[in-house]
C-alpha positions in Angstrom: 15.0 14.1 -10.7 11.7 15.9 -9.5 8.6 13.8 -10.1 5.7 15.4 -11.7 2.1 14.5 -12.7 3.8 13.5 -16.1 5.2 10.3 -14.3 1.9 9.3 -12.7 -0.2 6.7 -15.1 -3.3 4.3 -14.2 -2.3 1.3 -12.3 -2.3 -1.9 -14.5 -3.2 -4.9 -12.7 -1.9 -7.1 -15.0 1.7 -6.0 -15.0 1.9 -3.7 -12.1 1.3 -6.1 -9.3 4.1 -7.3 -8.2 5.9 -4.1 -8.4 3.2 -2.6 -6.5 3.4 -5.3 -3.6 7.4 -4.7 -3.8 6.6 -1.2 -2.8 4.6 -2.3 0.2 7.2 -4.7 1.5 9.7 -2.2 1.3 8.1 0.5 2.9 5.3 -0.5 5.4 5.9 -4.6 5.8 7.9 -4.0 8.8 5.4 -2.8 10.9 2.4 -4.3 8.7 3.1 -7.9 7.0 0.8 -9.1 4.7 0.4 -12.1 2.1 0.3 -10.8 -1.3 -3.0 -12.8 -1.9 -4.8 -10.5 0.7 -3.0 -7.2 -0.6 -4.4 -7.7 -4.0 -8.0 -8.9 -2.8 -8.1 -5.2 -1.1 -6.9 -3.6 -4.1 -9.6 -5.3 -6.2 -12.6 -3.4 -4.5 -15.7 -2.2 -6.2 -15.3 1.2 -8.0 -11.4 1.1 -7.3 -9.3 3.2 -9.5 -5.2 3.3 -8.6 -2.4 5.1 -9.9 1.5 4.3 -10.0 4.1 6.5 -10.8 7.0 5.5 -13.2 10.7 6.9 -13.6 12.6 5.1 -16.6 10.0 2.4 -16.8 10.2 1.2 -13.1 7.2 1.5 -10.5 8.5 3.8 -7.5 5.1 5.1 -6.2 1.5 4.0 -5.8 -1.7 5.6 -4.7 -5.1 3.5 -4.2 -8.5 5.3 -4.6 -12.0 3.8 -3.9 -15.7 5.3 -3.8 -18.6 4.2 -1.3 -21.8 5.9 -0.4 -22.3 7.6 3.0 -25.3 9.4 4.1 -26.6 9.0 0.6 -23.7 10.9 -0.8 -21.0 9.3 -3.1 -17.6 9.8 -1.6 -13.9 9.2 -2.0 -11.2 7.1 -0.2 -7.6 7.6 -0.4 -6.9 4.1 0.9 -3.0 3.8 0.4 0.1 5.9 -0.7 3.6 4.1 -1.0 6.7 6.0 -2.0 10.0 4.0 -2.9 12.4 5.1 -0.2 15.0 6.2 -2.7 12.6 8.5 -4.2 11.8 10.6 -1.1 12.4 14.4 -1.5 11.5 14.5 -5.1 8.0 15.4 -5.4 6.9 11.7 -5.9 4.3 11.6 -2.7 2.8 15.3 -3.8 2.1 14.1 -7.2 0.3 11.0 -6.5 -1.5 12.7 -3.9 -2.8 15.6 -6.3 -3.2 12.6 -8.7 -6.0 11.1 -6.2 -7.7 14.2 -5.5 -7.6 15.4 -9.5 -9.2 11.8 -9.7 -12.1 12.1 -7.4 -12.7 15.9 -8.7 -12.9 14.8 -12.2 -15.6 12.1 -10.6 -17.5 14.9 -9.2 -16.7 14.0 -5.7 -16.6 16.5 -2.8 -16.3 14.8 0.1 -12.6 12.5 0.8 -11.8 10.0 3.5 -8.1 9.2 4.4 -8.3 5.8 4.3 -11.3 3.7 3.4 -13.9 1.5 4.3 -14.4 -1.5 2.4 -11.9 -3.0 1.5 -9.5 -1.4 3.3 -6.0 -1.7 4.9 -6.7 0.9 7.5 -9.6 3.2 8.4 -7.1 6.2 8.8 -3.4 6.9 9.1 -1.6 4.2 11.4 0.0 6.0 14.2 2.9 3.8 14.0 3.8 5.0 10.4 4.9 8.5 12.0 6.4 9.6 8.5 2.9 9.0 6.7 1.2 10.9 9.8 3.4 14.1 8.9 3.1 13.7 5.4 -0.7 14.1 5.3 -0.8 16.9 7.6 1.4 19.0 5.5 -1.1 18.2 2.5 -3.7 19.8 4.3 -5.5 16.7 6.3 -6.5 17.8 9.7 -7.1 14.6 12.0 -10.4 14.1 13.8 -10.0 11.5 16.4 -8.0 8.4 17.4 -9.6 4.9 16.9 -8.2 1.6 17.8 -8.3 -1.9 16.7 -8.7 -4.1 19.6 -7.4 -8.1 20.1 -8.4 -10.5 22.8 -7.0 -14.1 23.1 -10.3 -16.1 23.3 -9.0 -19.7 23.5 -10.9 -19.8 26.9 -13.6 -17.3 26.5 -17.3 -18.2 27.6 -20.4 -15.8 27.5 -20.5 -14.5 31.1 -23.7 -15.8 33.3 -24.7 -12.4 33.9 -25.2 -11.7 30.2 -27.3 -15.1 29.9 -29.5 -14.3 32.6 -29.8 -10.5 31.3 -31.0 -11.5 28.1 -33.6 -14.2 29.6 -34.7 -11.4 31.8 -35.5 -9.3 28.6 -37.1 -11.9 26.7 -34.6 -11.4 24.0 -32.8 -14.7 21.9 -29.8 -14.9 19.8 -29.6 -16.8 16.8 -27.8 -16.8 13.5 -29.6 -15.5 10.4 -30.3 -18.5 7.8 -31.3 -17.9 4.1 -35.1 -17.9 4.7 -35.0 -15.1 7.3 -32.4 -13.1 6.0 -34.7 -10.3 4.5 -35.9 -9.0 7.8 -32.0 -8.5 8.7 -31.4 -6.6 5.7 -34.4 -4.4 6.4 -33.2 -3.9 10.0 -30.0 -2.6 8.6 -31.5 -0.5 5.9 -33.7 1.2 8.9 -31.4 1.7 11.7 -27.6 1.2 9.9 -28.1 2.0 6.1 -23.9 2.6 6.1 -23.9 -1.4 6.9 -26.3 -2.8 5.0 -24.0 -3.1 1.9 -21.9 -5.6 4.5 -24.9 -7.5 5.1 -25.9 -7.8 1.4 -22.4 -8.9 0.4 -22.2 -11.6 2.9 -25.8 -13.1 2.2 -25.0 -13.1 -1.4 -21.6 -15.1 -0.4 -23.9 -17.4 1.6 -22.1 -16.6 5.1 -25.5 -16.8 6.9 -24.0 -18.1 9.7 -21.6 -15.1 9.9 -24.4 -12.7 10.7 -25.7 -13.0 14.6 -29.3 -11.6 15.1 -30.9 -10.7 18.7 -34.6 -11.0 18.3 -37.3 -9.9 20.8 -40.4 -11.8 22.3 -42.2 -10.7 19.3 -39.7 -12.2 17.0 -38.6 -8.7 15.7 -35.0 -7.9 14.9 -33.2 -5.8 17.6 -29.5 -6.0 17.0 -27.0 -7.6 14.8 -23.3 -8.3 14.6 -21.4 -9.9 11.8 -18.2 -12.2 12.5 -15.5 -13.6 10.1 -13.4 -16.7 10.9 -11.2 -19.0 8.7 -14.4 -20.7 7.6 -15.8 -17.4 6.1 -15.8 -16.9 2.5 -12.3 -16.7 0.7 -13.3 -13.5 -0.9 -13.9 -11.4 2.1 -11.4 -9.0 3.4 -12.7 -8.4 7.0 -9.2 -9.3 8.4 -6.0 -9.6 6.5 -3.6 -9.5 9.1 -2.9 -13.1 9.6 0.9 -12.4 9.5 0.3 -10.2 12.7 -2.2 -12.3 14.6 -1.9 -15.8 13.4 -4.2 -17.9 10.8 -6.7 -18.7 13.4 -7.6 -15.1 13.5 -11.2 -14.0 13.4 -13.0 -10.8 13.8 -16.2 -9.0 15.0 -17.7 -6.0 13.1 -21.0 -3.7 12.6 -22.5 -4.3 16.3 -25.9 -2.5 16.1 -28.9 -2.4 18.3 -32.0 -0.7 17.4 -32.1 2.9 19.0 -35.2 2.0 21.2 -33.9 -0.9 22.5 -30.4 0.4 23.5 -29.4 0.3 27.3 -30.4 -3.3 27.7 -27.3 -5.1 27.2 -28.0 -6.5 24.1 -25.1 -5.0 22.3 -22.7 -6.7 24.9 -24.6 -9.9 24.8 -24.1 -9.7 20.9 -20.6 -9.5 21.0 -20.1 -12.1 23.9 -21.9 -14.6 22.1 -20.3 -13.7 18.6 -16.8 -14.3 20.7 -17.9 -17.5 22.0 -18.8 -19.0 18.4 -15.6 -17.8 17.3 -13.7 -19.6 19.6 -15.9 -22.8 18.6 -14.8 -22.2 15.5 -11.3 -22.5 16.4 -10.3 -18.9 16.6 -7.8 -17.8 19.1 -7.3 -14.1 18.6 -10.4 -12.0 18.1 -10.0 -8.6 16.1 -12.5 -5.6 16.4 -11.6 -2.7 14.2 -12.3 0.7 14.1 -13.5 1.5 17.6 -13.9 4.9 19.2 -15.7 3.4 22.9 -12.8 1.0 23.8 -14.3 0.8 27.4 -17.5 -1.2 25.9 -15.5 -3.9 24.5 -13.3 -3.9 27.7 -16.0 -5.3 29.7 -15.5 -8.6 27.7 -11.7 -8.3 27.8 -10.9 -6.5 24.7 -7.8 -4.2 24.5 -6.3 -1.9 22.0 -3.9 -3.4 19.6 -3.2 -0.6 17.1 -4.4 3.0 16.5 -5.0 5.6 13.7 -5.8 9.2 13.1 -8.8 9.6 11.2 -9.5 12.5 8.5 -11.9 13.7 6.4 -12.0 16.9 3.9 -13.8 18.8 1.5 -12.2 19.2 -1.7 
């Protein structure tokens, strides 16, 4: 049979969860094994709107959509599309794809990302899912860049002495954020990296202040920040979801940022080094850094590419 938009219905989080997770298991779990609890946590994101395809009462397809702000514009994210392997060639993928775009248009959105920001499974199309890469290209998506997730075994990592000396010469200190001083951290993000402010506000609300590492100059002004996640972080966070691939002791580093006028002083590399050492002290073995373009920067501390993605944005 040919699947059409008549088969597409809103996702019902009460009744469809197990069927949708079974689709994940049947389609991509061979390359991306994922615990069901983490799968559902990613689906339950802010402004999420998902759709299923039903044939004879059975869920045979799924598409996940999200919304966020980028450069003061609300944008849409096509975060995941799953098709029952037995339904290939019947228009199911096209119907789900079109339903997602129609939803975005009905919400007045004009720019769409293939992949999502937070929460997310992927920031683009994984290059190890070749059928997906081909499918979206056929739907008019043009791939912009290849980006990478990095990993390193940090069980014996220590901050290089040269970085310690450089910080001392620059009169820069690195400490964890605290409840009483997080306001200036949030102000720094709002000014320098507004796209990351949401993450810092969210983790402050969760009480994960010690997951924010802050670089300050001699005048105690914030000049750089980074976020970490570890098994001790708040359980509602979805920064790292690939424990089945990287182990239960996996941790992560994200949102590394240095004030524009302070760049070139080694502060960013120092933030990553100190964050890595802190994660090691928390029992993390594999450290994960996602959505990286400049892999050579992290390579200075031993991080290497693990998985890659093709990113794409389009106007609708």
